Legacy VTK file of the C-alpha trace (Angstrom):
# vtk DataFile Version 3.0
C-alpha trace
ASCII
DATASET POLYDATA
POINTS 118 float
-1.514 3.594 17.008
-1.416 6.997 15.347
1.236 8.096 12.899
2.028 11.791 12.738
1.973 13.457 9.329
5.690 14.240 9.599
6.409 10.509 9.839
4.332 9.847 6.703
6.085 12.491 4.584
8.161 10.975 1.814
10.047 14.185 0.970
10.776 17.562 2.514
8.224 20.268 1.810
9.208 23.788 0.825
6.989 26.880 1.188
6.840 27.486 -2.548
3.827 29.426 -3.806
2.773 29.088 -7.423
-0.499 29.349 -9.283
-2.086 26.049 -10.230
-5.142 24.554 -11.881
-6.598 21.331 -10.495
-9.016 19.366 -12.673
-11.004 16.883 -10.624
-14.320 15.170 -11.268
-15.072 17.479 -14.206
-14.473 20.655 -12.166
-11.658 23.179 -12.355
-10.137 24.567 -9.164
-7.580 27.376 -9.311
-5.426 28.871 -6.601
-1.985 29.146 -5.077
0.044 26.434 -3.368
1.277 26.800 0.190
4.041 24.233 -0.091
5.486 21.694 -2.482
7.469 18.458 -2.314
8.475 15.771 -4.763
5.490 13.711 -3.624
2.693 16.262 -3.227
1.511 19.780 -2.505
-0.594 21.767 -0.082
-3.109 23.908 -1.945
-3.428 26.953 0.308
-6.298 28.366 -1.689
-8.750 26.804 -4.105
-11.600 28.394 -6.007
-14.040 26.831 -5.747
-13.120 25.273 -2.400
-12.324 21.587 -2.263
-14.986 19.662 -0.355
-14.527 16.722 2.003
-16.297 14.635 -0.660
-13.302 15.334 -2.962
-10.956 13.315 -0.721
-9.613 10.251 -2.558
-10.697 11.608 -5.944
-8.081 11.634 -8.667
-7.296 14.636 -10.803
-4.637 16.520 -12.719
-2.618 19.379 -11.236
-1.259 21.787 -13.846
1.168 24.657 -13.290
3.532 26.820 -15.309
7.226 26.982 -14.581
9.395 29.655 -16.140
10.024 27.352 -19.101
7.170 24.833 -19.400
3.685 23.722 -18.399
3.667 20.710 -16.073
0.680 18.390 -15.559
0.771 15.746 -12.827
-1.765 13.050 -11.994
-2.715 13.370 -8.344
-5.154 12.354 -5.623
-6.794 14.580 -3.018
-5.896 13.456 0.513
-7.173 16.431 2.501
-9.875 19.063 2.057
-10.542 21.660 4.734
-12.664 24.759 4.897
-13.071 27.652 7.268
-16.823 27.243 6.721
-17.029 24.136 8.889
-15.832 23.411 12.426
-12.591 21.923 11.135
-9.636 22.951 13.347
-7.222 22.334 10.459
-6.358 24.921 7.802
-8.538 25.506 4.779
-7.266 24.357 1.424
-6.333 20.919 0.194
-3.599 18.343 0.237
-2.697 16.272 -2.772
-0.269 13.448 -3.424
1.258 12.925 -6.828
0.666 9.639 -8.653
3.748 8.636 -10.629
4.695 12.218 -11.590
7.288 11.280 -14.213
10.800 12.526 -14.782
9.827 15.869 -16.354
7.604 16.834 -13.409
10.134 15.636 -10.814
12.842 17.706 -12.521
10.602 20.804 -12.560
9.706 20.391 -8.857
13.345 19.744 -7.969
14.406 22.912 -9.813
11.688 24.970 -8.089
12.892 23.650 -4.711
16.523 24.488 -5.494
15.496 27.996 -6.623
13.657 28.451 -3.321
16.663 27.304 -1.277
19.067 29.518 -3.230
16.929 32.600 -2.492
16.851 31.999 1.273
LINES 1 119
118 0 1 2 3 4 5 6 7 8 9 10 11 12 13 14 15 16 17 18 19 20 21 22 23 24 25 26 27 28 29 30 31 32 33 34 35 36 37 38 39 40 41 42 43 44 45 46 47 48 49 50 51 52 53 54 55 56 57 58 59 60 61 62 63 64 65 66 67 68 69 70 71 72 73 74 75 76 77 78 79 80 81 82 83 84 85 86 87 88 89 90 91 92 93 94 95 96 97 98 99 100 101 102 103 104 105 106 107 108 109 110 111 112 113 114 115 116 117
């Protein structure tokens, strides 16, 4: 039995773009997010690209808000590239591992800011 990704989502995702740095396996990836939730993010761009071998690796996602720098432990759950025959979008998906109150508050505030500007 297959479960759709929408049924697995813990929280609503918002199309919030912000610059990030992802440190994983001794490498730095930088880019812009495509969406954000309280439980994870879609990394719309990553330089260098995330590889399928990065899936299940743990790392640290860091981003700046208007008032602070936030670092969140995470795990890569998806890595896609336009260089292969993958029908899914390029970029990467991450889930947060116990993000902590400070990070949750920052993500919550970014989501509220997004909704207020709509």
